[in-house]
N, C-alpha and C positions, 0 to 999 in steps of 0.2 A: 504494499499500500504506499502511495506517495502523495505528498502535498505539492502541488505545482503552482508556482506563482510567476506571473510574467508582468512586466511593466514596459509600456511603450510611451515615450515622452517626446514632445516636439516643442520647440521655441521658435517664434516667428519674429523677424526683425520689424515687420509692420503688420497691422491688423489685416487679417485675411478676409477674402470674400467668402461667399457661401460655397458648399461643396457636399459631396456624398462619398463616404468611404465604406469599404467592406473589409472585415477583419476575420481571418481564418486562424484562430489561435486556441479554440476550445477543444480539449481532449474528446475523442470519439467514444461512444458506447459500441462495443463489438461483442456480441454474444459469445460466451465461452472463452474470451480472450482478454477483454478489458471492460471494466465497469466503472462508470463515473458515479461516485458516491455523493459528492457535493460539487457545485459549480456556480460561479457568480462573477460578475465584472462590474466596473464602475468607471464613468468618465469624469474627469475633473478639468475644467468646469463641466457641468451637466450639458450635454448637447441637445437635450429635449427629445426630438423625434428619433426613435431608434427601434429596432426589432431584430428578430432572428429568423432564419430560414435554412433549409437544407438544399445544397446544390445538387446537380444531377448525380454526382458520385457519392452523395450522402454526407458531405462535410458540413458541419455546423458553421454558419456564417452570421456574424454580427453586422448589421447594416445601420449606419448612423448618418443622419443629415446634419452636416456641419453648419452652424449658424455663422453669419458674417461677424467680423470684429474680434476673432480669436488672436491672442498674442502668445498663448501656450495651450497645450493640450496633453493630457495624460490619460492613458487607458491601463487600468490594472485588472488582471484576471486571477482568480484563484480556483483551484479544483482539487478534489481528493479523488484519486484514481487507484483502483485495485487492478493489478496487471498479473495475468497468468501466462507463463511461458509454455510453449509447446515443446515438451521434452521428448517427443517421439523421435526415435533414431531410425525408424523403419522407412526405407525409401520405396514408395509405391509408384513412382513416376516411370513412364515408359522410356525405352531408348530414344535418343533424340530424333531419329528418322520417323518414329511412330507418332510423334506429337501432332503432325499435320492432319492425320486422319481423325484424331480425337478432337482437334479444333474444328474441323469441317463438320463433325457430327454434333457439335455443341449448338443448340438451337436458340438459346436465350440471347437477347440483346439488351438485358437490363444493365444497371450501372456496374455490376461486377462481372459482366461478360468479358471474356478475354478478347473478343473481336475489336473492342475499342482501343486495344493497346498493341496492335500489330504493325501499324503503319507509322511513318515519320509524322512528327507533330511540329507545331510552330517553332519550338525551341530545340527540338531534337531532329535534325535533318539526317538523311542518309548520306554519310560521308565515307569516301574511299579508305581513308586511313583507319578509321574505327572499324569499318567492315573487314579490312584486311587483318586487323588485330584479332577480331572474333573468329575469322575463318582459319587463321593459323592455329587456333586453340581447338577447333572443332574436332571432335572424336565421336563418330557415330556409334561406338561401342558403349559410350557413357550413357547413363540415364540423364533425363533432363535436369533433375535436382543436382546431380553430380556436376553436370556442365555449368549450372549456375554458380556453384561453389568454385569450380575451376576458373571460370572467367573472373569472378570476384576477387579471388586471390591474385590472379595474374595482374589485374588492374591495380590492386593495392601495391603490388611490387613495382609497377610501372610509374605510379604517381607519388608525388611528395606532398603532404598536407602543408599548404602555405597560405595563410589568411590574407597576405598582401599580393598574391600573384594574380588574382582574378577579381572581377566585379560581378554583380548580379547579371549583367548583360553579356558576359563572356560566353562565346559559343562552346559547346562540348568539344568540337574539333580543335579550337585554339588552346583550350586547356589540356587536351590530350597531347598535342604537339609539344607544348612546353613542359609537360609532365608534372605540372604543379596546379594546385587548386584547393578548393574547400569541399565540404560534403556535397553541396549542390552540383559541383562539377563531377565528382566521383560518381554520383547517382545518375546524372544524365548521360554520362559516357557509357555506363554499364547498361542503362535502359536501351540506348541506341544499338549497342553491340548485341544484346540479346535479341532484339527485334530483327537484326540481320541474320541471326541464326534460326529465325522462325519461332522464337519463344516470345509470347506476349509478355510485355513488361510495363509496369506502372512506376511512377515517381511517388514516393511516400514522404510526407512531411510530418514531423512530430517533435518530440523532446527526447533528449538522451541524458540519463542520470550519469554524472561524472563523479569520480572519487579523487580526493586530494592525494598527493604523494604521502608515503608512510610517515607518520609523525607530524603531519601538517594539518591544521584545522581547515574545514570547509570554508570557502569564501561565498558569502551571500551574493547571488547574481552570477556565479561562475559557471553554472550550467548553461545549456544553449538549445536553441531550436536546431533541429537536425534533419537530414534527408537520407533516405535509403531506397532500396529497390524492392518491388513486389513482382514476382515472376509466376506465371501460370505454368504448372508442371503436369497438367493432364487432369482428366476427370476424376481419377481415384484420389490423388493427393491435393489437387487444387492449387491455391496460391501459397507461396512461401516467400518470406521476407529475408533479404540479405543486405548487410551493411558493408559495402566495399571500402568505406573509409577506415573501418576497423577490422576488416577481413573476418567477418563472423555472421552467422545467421542472427536475426533480431531476437533478443531475449526479453526478459521482463523489465530490463531497464530502458527499453525503447517504448515510448509512450505515443501512440498514434493520435494525430490530429485529422489527417485526411490523405487522400491519394488522387492522382489524376494522370493525364497523359505526359505532363511535364511540369516544371516549376510554375508556369502561369496559372494552372488549375488550382494550385494550393498556396499561392503567395500569401504571406501573412497579412499584408496590407495592400489593397488596390483601391482605385477610385480616382476622383478628381477633387481638387481644392484650388480655388483661385488665390494666387500669390503675386505680389509685385515687389518682393524683397527676399532676402536670404532666410533660410531656415536651418536649424540644427536639430538633430534627433538622437535618441539613445534607446537601446533595447536591453533589457536584462531578464534573465530567467533564473529561478531558484527551484530546485527539486530536493525535497527532504523526505527521507524514508520514515514512515510512521511504523513504529515497532510494537505499539500497544493499542 
C-alpha cells in the first residue's frame, strides 16, 4: 500500500488569460492489480469550473477551466493505492511467429484491444534504425514474452539514462541514435521496436517508488512520474508490462496512471492557456509505503 502525492506548480510573470487544461495524474483502478483506496486533489487558487472524465483508454482525466488573471497556480493530488504484483513465472505466450494468427483472431476493438497498438503513432514513427535494432534481435524460437524481455534488456544496455540529453519533444529515433534519454525515450523506443516485430505495444504512464541509497533518508519529492511499456503477448497471457529503463518487468512499485499509443495519450498536462509573458513551473512526487 502506498500514499502517493504529487504537486504541480506554475508562476506567471503577468496575469494570464483564460484557458482549459487536462491533467492525467490520478492512479488507475485495475481489477486484480491495483486498487485506489482514497483519492483527492485541490487547486490553489480554486479554478471554479472543473470535472473528471475517463478517456477512450480508461485514464482518469481532471478537466479545469482556468479563469483569467492568474499569477500562480498549484495542483496537489493525493491517493492511497494498493498494488498487487503478478508473481506468475509461467510463460503462456506463443512463439513469436504464432502471434499474428492470434492477433487476427482477436475480434474486440475496445480500449484494451491490441489492434490499437500495432501501427506507428504520432510520436512513434516507423524508423529504419529502430526497426533494424529489433530485427537483429528477432528469434522466432523465442516466445513473445521472452522476446519482450530480450528486447528490453538490449535497449537498456544500448541506452544511458541522462535527464539532460533529451526534451519532451525529442523523437525516439534521435534519442536512440545518441543512446541517451529518460524513461519517456526508453519506453517510446521499445514500443516502436516491438511494433516492428509485430507485437502490439502501448506506452504506460505512472509513478515509480524509489528507494534512497543505504543509510540515507528518503527525500520528500524525490520520486517521479515514470513511463514503461505494455506488450500484448497473445490470448492466453494477454498484456505484460516491462520497464526498459530499469530492465525489469513492472512490479508492485510501479503504480499505473494510464496507457495509450504514445506519450501524447497520457501526458500529465495538456490544454491551452493564454499567456503574454514568461512562466516557470515545478513538479514533485512523493510515494510513501504504508506498512500498517
